[in-house]
N, C-alpha and C positions, 0 to 999 in steps of 0.2 A: 654412711660409714659401716663396715663389714659388721654382722653381730656378734662374730667372736672375739673383736677388737673393741668394741663399746664395753662386752663385759667385762675384759681387763683392764680399759681403761678406767671405767670404774669402779673398778675393785669389787664386783658382785663375785668373780671368780679369778681366783689368783692366776693362775698360767692360762695364756691363750689356748694352748695345745688341751689343756683340762675342756675351757671351754668352746671349742673344737669336737671334741669326743661329746660331753654333753648334748652339745647340738645334736651330732650323729645317732646319738642313743633315742631322741626323742625326749628328753626331759626338759627341754626348754621351748616356751612357747609368745609368739608374740603375737599380739592382739587376739589371745584366742585360736590360734591356728599352730601348729608345730610348725615352727621354723630350722633353716637350715644353717649354716654358718655363713655362710656368703648373703644370705637377706640384708638387705639394709635397713638401717637404723635410722629414725627421725624423732623430729622432737614429738612429743605427744603419745608417743605408742606404751605401750602397756607390756612389758617382760615379767613371765611367768615363770619360777625354775624350780623344778623339784628336786629338793636334797634330801633321799631316805625318804621320810615321813614327813616330811615338812616341806612347804612350799613358800620362797617369797618370790612376792609381788611390789612390782617397782615402775613406776613412771619415767621416762625418759624427760629431763627440762630440757638438757642441752649438750649438744654433741660437739666433741673437742678432742683433735689428734691426741695430743699430751697436756696430762695435768700433773702436778704437783700432788703428794700423799694429799694434803691436809684439803685441795679442792676437789679431790674425785668428789665426795660427799654433796657437791651443789649439782654434780653432772643428774643424779636421779635424785624421785623420790618415792618414799615407801608407799604403797595403798593399801 
């Protein structure tokens, strides 16, 4: 699955367009490297997102095309 779509589905970022812009600005890292929006995400990957002066770090546990809001937290584990 594309990184920008995963960020939206997992609810780490609210909208896909915002996720796309964050990737283009270099604020999203995947396994320690700057990632583009089209980068493929798989289980076990570590995603780091810089939100202003704080950073969110999460591990991908499961990849799913669509999930309910209640189940979105099962896709990631905060590190």
